[in-house]
C-alpha positions as a printed NumPy array, in Angstrom:
array([[130.388,  88.195,  90.705],
       [128.372,  86.14 ,  93.13 ],
       [124.689,  85.478,  93.495],
       [122.926,  86.752,  96.604],
       [119.324,  87.208,  97.648],
       [117.633,  90.411,  98.769],
       [114.154,  90.829, 100.19 ],
       [112.299,  93.85 ,  98.831],
       [108.957,  95.149, 100.044],
       [107.2  ,  97.942,  98.176],
       [103.828,  99.443,  97.325],
       [102.671,  99.296,  93.722],
       [100.065, 101.931,  92.89 ],
       [ 98.025, 101.626,  89.702],
       [ 95.407, 104.105,  88.555],
       [ 92.992, 104.091,  85.634],
       [ 89.684, 105.52 ,  84.522],
       [ 86.499, 103.536,  83.924],
       [ 83.494, 105.712,  82.959],
       [ 81.101, 102.91 ,  83.965],
       [ 82.035, 103.465,  87.619],
       [ 81.203, 107.183,  87.785],
       [ 78.685, 108.077,  90.468],
       [ 76.99 , 111.167,  91.878],
       [ 77.229, 110.767,  95.612],
       [ 76.653, 113.876,  97.693],
       [ 78.454, 112.535, 100.769],
       [ 81.511, 114.223, 102.234],
       [ 83.744, 111.285, 101.294],
       [ 86.066, 111.716,  98.323],
       [ 86.   , 108.054,  97.312],
       [ 84.333, 104.699,  97.91 ],
       [ 86.301, 101.951,  99.6  ],
       [ 85.815,  99.046,  97.188],
       [ 87.954,  96.51 ,  99.023],
       [ 85.03 ,  94.078,  99.339],
       [ 84.118,  94.437,  95.652],
       [ 87.509,  93.729,  94.094],
       [ 86.188,  90.567,  92.404],
       [ 83.502,  92.614,  90.608],
       [ 85.835,  95.283,  89.186],
       [ 88.317,  94.933,  86.346],
       [ 91.854,  94.923,  87.768],
       [ 95.059,  94.925,  85.735],
       [ 96.825,  91.568,  85.63 ],
       [100.265,  92.795,  86.609],
       [102.935,  90.093,  86.775],
       [106.478,  90.307,  88.067],
       [109.098,  88.733,  85.828],
       [112.198,  88.154,  87.905],
       [114.797,  85.788,  89.223],
       [113.521,  84.999,  92.694],
       [110.373,  84.247,  94.679],
       [107.334,  85.866,  96.21 ],
       [106.961,  86.009,  99.94 ],
       [103.484,  85.796, 101.448],
       [102.349,  89.062, 103.023],
       [102.265,  89.235, 106.802],
       [ 99.114,  91.35 , 106.724],
       [ 96.145,  89.365, 105.321],
       [ 94.632,  92.375, 103.528],
       [ 97.516,  93.57 , 101.354],
       [ 95.744,  95.939,  98.968],
       [ 93.523,  99.015,  98.847],
       [ 90.951,  99.77 ,  96.163],
       [ 89.335, 103.197,  95.884],
       [ 86.757, 104.438,  93.394],
       [ 86.419, 108.191,  92.945],
       [ 83.257, 110.018,  91.791],
       [ 84.65 , 110.699,  88.311],
       [ 85.299, 106.978,  87.656],
       [ 88.994, 106.978,  88.547],
       [ 90.129, 103.79 ,  90.264],
       [ 93.165, 103.756,  92.531],
       [ 94.585, 100.288,  93.263],
       [ 97.415,  99.984,  95.759],
       [ 99.009,  96.653,  96.624],
       [101.868,  95.638,  98.88 ],
       [104.391,  93.228,  97.386],
       [107.235,  91.384,  99.033],
       [109.768,  89.873,  96.632],
       [112.898,  87.827,  97.172],
       [115.257,  88.752,  94.352],
       [118.338,  86.919,  93.15 ],
       [120.997,  89.558,  92.632],
       [124.513,  89.711,  91.259],
       [127.06 ,  91.284,  93.584],
       [130.686,  91.13 ,  94.635],
       [130.888,  89.328,  97.963],
       [134.588,  90.109,  98.413],
       [133.677,  93.757,  99.154],
       [130.249,  93.146, 100.762],
       [128.5  ,  95.258, 102.201],
       [130.143,  97.995, 100.126],
       [129.271,  96.52 ,  96.741],
       [126.428,  97.719,  94.535],
       [124.458,  94.567,  93.736],
       [122.324,  94.495,  90.609],
       [118.796,  93.292,  91.349],
       [116.365,  93.429,  88.473],
       [112.798,  92.462,  87.768],
       [110.191,  93.515,  85.245],
       [106.463,  94.207,  85.262],
       [104.266,  92.665,  82.619],
       [100.583,  92.715,  81.769],
       [ 99.079,  90.312,  79.248],
       [ 95.402,  91.164,  79.562],
       [ 93.979,  91.154,  76.022],
       [ 91.483,  93.987,  76.388],
       [ 90.518,  96.876,  74.179],
       [ 91.925,  99.261,  76.778],
       [ 95.41 , 100.602,  76.317],
       [ 97.739, 100.368,  79.276],
       [100.294, 103.102,  79.861],
       [102.803, 102.649,  82.66 ],
       [104.722, 105.471,  84.264],
       [107.423, 105.434,  86.879],
       [106.833, 108.011,  89.608],
       [109.966, 108.711,  91.597],
       [109.386, 109.533,  95.299]])
């Protein structure tokens, strides 16, 4: 086994409900774009536990924040990670390297956090 690095870019979508953000807007829009209010809204403190590094996003605005009428918040962020992986270089590129990382949240709130993995 040898160590190699892989760059991974993905979108992490998180969704939750906050009844304080419900609104009765009669416009034709389904949601409010809250990108300029992200500092005023509770956001989950999601951390990546891994062997590797973060890479700065090329696009300066690397997230989307939407608030729906019923108080549902949809938070989408682009992440670019450089992962240290274990693979077999003697058969590269036909090996199946193992690249792992974990998500963690340590926000001590009264809200419960449930994570689900949605396969595309």
